N, C-alpha and C positions, 0 to 999 in steps of 0.2 A: 640671602639668596633664594630667588623664589622664582619659579618657570614660570616663561611669559603667560601660558594660559592661564596663570593663576590672577597675575598681576591687577587685571581690569577689573576683576571682581572682588579682590580684597581693597583695592582703592575705592570703589563704589559703596562697599559694605562698611569699611571703617572711616571712610572720609577722613582719611589722614593728611591734612591740611595746612598743619604746622611748618614752620620753618624756623631755625636759629635755635633749636631744643637744646644743643649743647650750652649754648650762652646761659639759658634760663634755667639749667639742671637745679639750681639750689633752691629756684623759688618756690614757692608754697603753691600747691594742687588743690583743686577743688574738683568735687563732684556736683555736677548740674542736671537736677531730673527735670524733665519736661512733663508736661499735662498729658500731651497725646501726640497722635502722629499724623495730624491732618494736614491736607496738601501735600501728601509725599508724592513724589514721581513714581514710586516703586507700586508694585501689584501683585497680591497673592497668586495672581493666575499667572506670573511672569516671571517665577522665581531665579531662572537663568539669569536675571540682571543684578543678583546679589549672593548667589549661592552656585559653587561650583557644578559640573554635571556629576561629579561623584558625590557630591552632597546630595544633592538633588536624588540620585540611585538610592543611597543610605536609607533615604526617608520612603521611598516607593517599596523597596525591597521590605520594610518592617511595616507598610501602611501606616505611616505618618505623615499626617497633614502638614503644611505649612498654615502658620497661624501669624498674629501680628504679631508677636515676638521676633518673628522672623526679618520683618521689615525693617530696615535701616532708618535710622532718625530722620526727621524732616531735613533737608537740606537747608531748607530757609531758617531753619531755626540755628543751625550752627553758625550761619554766615551772619545772624544778628550778634551772636558770641562773640564774634571776631572782630566786627567791628565796634563793640562798645567800648574799646579803648587797648590798651597795650595787652593782649590775651596771647597765649599759644596753646592751641587745640592740640592733646596729646593722642587721642581717640574716642571714639563713640562706643555706646554698647546699645545695641537694636535689642538686647533680651531683656533690659531694665530701661531703656528709652532714656539715656544719660549721655552727657558729654564730659570728658574730665578734661580739665584747663590747668595751666598754669598762669600765674600774676601777682603781681604785687601792687597793681592798680586797684586803690580801694573804691576810686570814684568809677570804674568799670564793673566792678563786683555790686556795686549799689543800682548802676543802670541795669546789669542782667536780672538783678532781684525784683526789678519792677516789671519785667518783661510777662507780658499776660499767659504766655506759654511755659513759662518756668515755674516749677512746683517746689523746689527745695534748693538750696546751694548749700553743701555741706564740705569742710575742709577734710581734706586726705592724707595730707603731708605737709609739715611746716619746715622753714626755711633750717637748715643744718649747716654745720661746719662740715668742709671734708673729713670723712672717716675711714676706716679700714675699709677693704672690699667687701667682707663680709662681717656684718654685726655680731659682736661676741655672743656665742650661745646659740645664735641663730641656726645653725645646723651643727647639732651636737654628737654627730656620727663621728669614729673616729677611725683612721686608714693607719695602717702600719707604715712606718717610715722606711721600711727596708726592703728589697726585693724577695721575692720567695721562690725555692728551688721549681724547677719543672718535675712534674709527675710523669713517671713513664712506666705504664702497666697494659696490659692489654684491654683491660673496659676502657681505660681513659686515654686512649692513642689520640682519639681526634678532639676530644673536648680539653684533655690536658688538665690543667689545675682546676677547672669550673666543672668537673664531672659530678662532683658531688651535689652543687646546688640546683643541677640539672635533675639528675639520678633519683634526688629525695623526690621527686614529683614525677619521676618516670617519663620526663619531657623526650627523652631521647625516642620514646616510640613514637611522637609524632615526627619527629626529624626522619627517622628512618622512612616513614610513610611518606616523605617528600614535602611535608607540612613544616616550613622552616619561614612563613611570614610572607612568602612572594604574594604580590598583588593587595596587600594589606598595607595601610597609613598606621603610623604611631606616632604621637605628638608627646613630646617630653617639656614638660614646664620645669624652669629650674633656674640656678642664679648666674650658671656661666658654664662655659663648655670648653675651656682651655685646652689648647694642642690637637683638638679635633678636624683642624682643616689640614696637619700634616704628621698625626700619629699614625704610627703602620699599623696599628691594630684597626684603624678605620678607612686603611687602603679599598677594600672592596665597597664599602660605602661610598666612598666617593668615585671609584674608577667605574661601578656599575651606575653612578647617577641615582642611588637609593636617596640622597638627602634633597628634597626638594623643595625645602622653606626653611628660612628663620626669620626670625624677627625680634628685637631688642623692643621690649615696651617701656624701659625705663627712660631711653632716650628718643624714643622712634626712629630706629634704626634697624638695619637688617646684620648689625655685627653682634655676635654671640659669641666668639672664639677667644673669648678673655674674659676677666670678671671671677675667677675661680675655677675650680677643678670638680666641685661636688657634681655638676651637671655632667661632665664628660665620663666621671665614675660611674654613674647611673647609665648613661648611654653606652658603656663596655659592656656593663652585664645583659644589654640587650642584643647589641650588634657587633662587637669585636669579634675580630676573624683572624685567629691566627691557630689554625689546626695543629693539634699535637701541644700547644698551648694554653688557648684559651678561646673558647667560641662561645658566643651569646646564645640567648633563649630566641632570638628572632633575626639571625643573621642574614635575610631575605627580603626583610619587610623594607618599604619607604619610609622616610623621617623627616618630621619635622622639629625645629630645636627652637623655643621660645626662653628666651630670659624675661623672667617676670620680678626679680629679687633686685631690692634697690641696694645701693653701697653704702654700708654701716650707718644703716637706719631700719627699726621695724616699725613700721606705721601701716595704716590702713591704706594707702595706696597699693600695696603690696596685693591685697584681695583684688583691688580692682584691675590692675595689671593682671592676674591670674583670671579673672573673667574674660579680659579681652582676649586673652591668650585662647581660652577654650571657646570663644565663638569665632576667631579666625580658623581653629582647628576645625570646626563645625564646618564653616565657611567653603575649608578647602576640600573636605570630605572625609578627614580623619576618622578611622575606625576607633582606636584605643587611645585614651591618654593615660600616660604613666606621669604621676604626680608625687615628688617625695618630698612634698612641703607641707605645712601645718601651722596655724596661728590661734594663740591666746593671749600672750602679753604683749603690748606695744610700749615704744618710749615714754608716749604719754597715756597715764595709766586710766586716764579718764575712756579710752578707747578699749581696754581690756574687755575680753570674752570671760563670762563665768561659766560655770558647768551648768547651771540650768538654760544657759543659750544652747548648749549643744545636744539638741533637741532636731535637726537636720531640716528645721524650717525657719530659723531666728537670723542666723548669721547669714550676709549676702553673699559668700563665698560657697556656703553649704547651698544656698538656693541656687545657686549657678551649677554647681556640681549636679544636683539633681535636675535642672534644665537639659544638662549636657546628655545625661541617660534620656530624658525623655526626646532629645532629637536625635536618638539613635546609637549614640557612640557608646563604648564601655570605659568607665573612669575608674582607674585604679589608683589608689593612694595610701600613702603610708599612714598607719596609726599615730606616728610621733614616737619619741623617746624619752618620755616625762615617767617612765614606770617605776623609777625609784628617786624620784623627785617628790617635793610637797604636792607639787599639782596633781600627779599621777596618771591623769587620765588622758583621753584621746584629744588631738587638736582639729581644729575644722579646718578643711570639709569632711574631715574623716568622717565625722557623724551624719554625712548626707544620706538619706535613704537611696538604695539600688547602687551606690559606690561600693565597689569590692575594696574594703579597707583591710592592709595587710598589717600583722604582727609580724614579731621575728622570733625564730627559734635558733637554738645549734645544731650542731652535727648529732648529736644524742637526742636531737626531739624536744629537748626542752626548752621554754619558753625563755626567752632571754630578759635579764632582770630589769633591762631599760625600756622593753616593748610597753606601750601605753595602754593602759585599762579602759575597759569598756564598765558598762554598756551607756547607751547614749543617756542624757536627762529623760527623756520618754519611755526608757525601758528595752531598748531593743537592742539586740544582739549584736555588739561591736566588740573588738574587731571580727571581721568576716572569716577571713582565713591566715594564715601564716607560710612564710618562707624561710628560708636560710638567710639569717641576718646576723650572724655571728662568724666572723672568718669569710664572709662572701669574697671570692676573687672580682677583683678588678684589675683596672690596666692604668699605669700611671701615664703622665703625660710625655714619657720619653719612651712609650712602647713595653717598658719592663712591667713584669705582674706584681701586683701586691694585694691586699685583703683589706676590708672595713668590717666595721660594725654599725649596724642602725636598720632600723625599718627602712629607711631609704633605700636600700640596697637590697633588700628582699623585696621590695615593690617592683622593681624593673625585672626582675626573674620572671616573677608571676605575669607579670603583663606581657612579657615576650609569649610564654606559653599559651597565656589566653588567647593572643592574636592567632598564634598557631593554631589552635582549637577552632577558632572562628575561621579560620582559612578553608579549614575541612568541610565545614558545615556552613557556608557563606550565606545561605537562603533563611537560616535560624536567627531570631531575633538576638538581640542583646542580651535580652532577659532570658530565652532561652540558654544560652550559653552559660550565663553567670548561675542559674538555677542548676545546671549539669556540672558545674565546678563546684559549686558548696557540696550539693548531694553526692558527689564522689569525694568527699574528703573527711580525714580520719576520724573526726567524731561527729558526725553529722546528726546523730541521736542524741546526743548529748553535749550539746553546744557550751560555752562558758565565756567569760568575759575578758579572757587574757589570749586567746588564738581562734576564737568562735566557732567555725564548724571544723576547724582542724588544718591540717595539712593536706592540700590537694592532691590527686592522685590523677594525672593527666591520662594514662591509658585507660583507666576506667571511665574517666569521661568520654575519651572518644568512643570506647567501644559501647557506652549507654546511649551516646547522641545516634551511632550507627544503627544499633538495634531497632530503636524509634523510626529510623529511618525505614528500615527494612519490613517493620512491624505495621508501618502507618499505611497500609494498603487501602484503609478506609478512604481516609483524606486523598489519596492519589486515584482511586474509582471515582470517588465523587469529582474530583477535579477533571476527570477525563470523558465522564460520563457521555457529556455531548458532543465531544470533539477528542479523535486520538491523540492529539498531541496538544501541551502547552507549554509556554515559556514565561520567565519571570526573570527580571521585572521588566515590564512593558509599558511606557519605553525604556530601551536599555542605554547601557554606554559602553563598559568594557567587560562585560560578561553575561552570559543567558545559563539560568536553570532550567534545562528542558527535561518535561515529563511525558512519557511516550506510552501508548499500548505495545506491546511485541507481541510476535510469533516465534515459538522457540527455534532455534538451530538454524535461523535467519540472519544475515548479516544487514545491518541498518547504515543505511546512508543520509547524512545529514547534508542539504544544500542550502545555503543562504542566497537569493536572489536580491539584485537593486530592483527598482521600482519599474526599470525596462525588462525583467525578467533574465538578466545578464545575471549569472553564478561569479559571485564573489570571493565567498568561501566555501569550504568543501570538506568535511571531515567523516570518517567510516568509522562504525562502532563494532566490536565481535558480535557475534550471536549472543544473545541472553537464552536461560533455561527458567526465565521466570515469565509472567502474563503483564508486568509492568515493568519499566526500566527509568532511569535518568540519568542527565549526562551534565555536568557543569562545564559549557564552554568558555574557557577564560583567554585563550589567546590569538589573538589578531582580530578583535572587535574594536578594538579603541582607535585603530586608524582608519575606518571606514568612515566617511563624511556622514553627516547628519542627514537624516530624511527616512521615506519608506521601504521597508524590505520585507520578504516574504521568506520564511523559512519552510522548507520541503523535509519531509522524513519518508525515506523509500526503504520499503522492508519487502523484498519480492516483488509482487506485481501490485502491493498496496501504498500509494502515495496520498500524505497529508499535508497541508498547506496552511499554513498559519501567517497572519500578516501582523509585522510589528514594527514600532518606530525608533530610531536610532538617534539619539540626543547629540 
């Protein structure tokens, strides 16, 4: 399911041209890399052709430039691939300038290899007989088979059994300040989301239209409400809403659900599915990616990753995760559950630089034996942080509560809290937020290779960022030296961060006027007792039509006006 305003952008961005993919589901798949993006109809100066307003705003807010990796692949190249023979296009990758196809037509492949704009053709998945819904051992987390009784205590009345996994990080501090994820978008990349369409724990998600998009990259459909429970368990840690029983860490955020895992196989195509999902997340305007997936061994050992490749630069999925961060998103990824196996190390893309890699601890704050070890192959600290991954409270497909073990479940707990923290400080960059989370973790000054910087405390992270806000008067003064009001981002879409000079004890009126001078939105702010102030205007802006506006700030007899553009 994709909201209408997103569909045109997604179609142009991903060139989803194929038909009949269900029939070809068992065919070999190949990654075709192109030499360039010549003769593309898309332009860097017109990103609205292939990025949503939210994606553009995320870049503007963090001063990230649109570059060639943002441009979709050249459509004429894809058309030539389709005309080569019996070929089905699954999706494209603009970041890596590739198209992923299905075919058993050897002559078509030979013709494709002869095109001057084709750089390489690599197999990504071979023909397989139908297998189980999830390959054995692929997702090694365990989930209790029985239900767990409800807790009833004063401290846990609201969160119910989920209290421990939230309180471990003082996440309720954010929630009590009204930061529960509203206005933020989280993407979950996983194997399947059974029961989400009717599970009572996700009633608020459905009723409040917080589920804004779904896509299944294994068969090029929007159907994800099947294929296993792992993704639904992860989603429940984020957005389940059963007050008194179970409440997730970001119950008011919007969500997109992506199925990237294949049935009964472990092959490189899954890394490419993950990349396509991350690119779609970027295009939609996602803020945080929660990924409880990782790779090292494949059905064909020729594709296996070695530890020396876990340097954050070698595997294509690690490159993609790092690119997602450079596009302004936060990527939260599980470390993996190989700690008590011969491999014992992280799984990729957990090795990627700037990805928040999550280890697992128990309620006694001891590292779980299964939690994957660092460091990366190039010696960097990994994992980065740890969350409750032993006895994590989850929701079954029937709406009852259960618990599970795995870094997969610690990951969404932390992804939700990171989202709420960013909601509180939306003008901060993704790296600002990550630095605050690490700096306010339990062993920041003595990190290790089991839980990295330790267990994050989100009360401390919030207070640290707030202190930075209040003490950053030099930045505010510099910003306001030449004009008593500034607003970011400009152009804007659905929110404005407004900085202004203030006169003590005078009420402030904000008026947003259209190009004709008509007041279309108005807000009054209480008097302040400081020389500078700021206001994050989030409500009522997304419904305004695109165009030129003027922001007027009135305080007593002083009036200041600023020109703005609405995307």
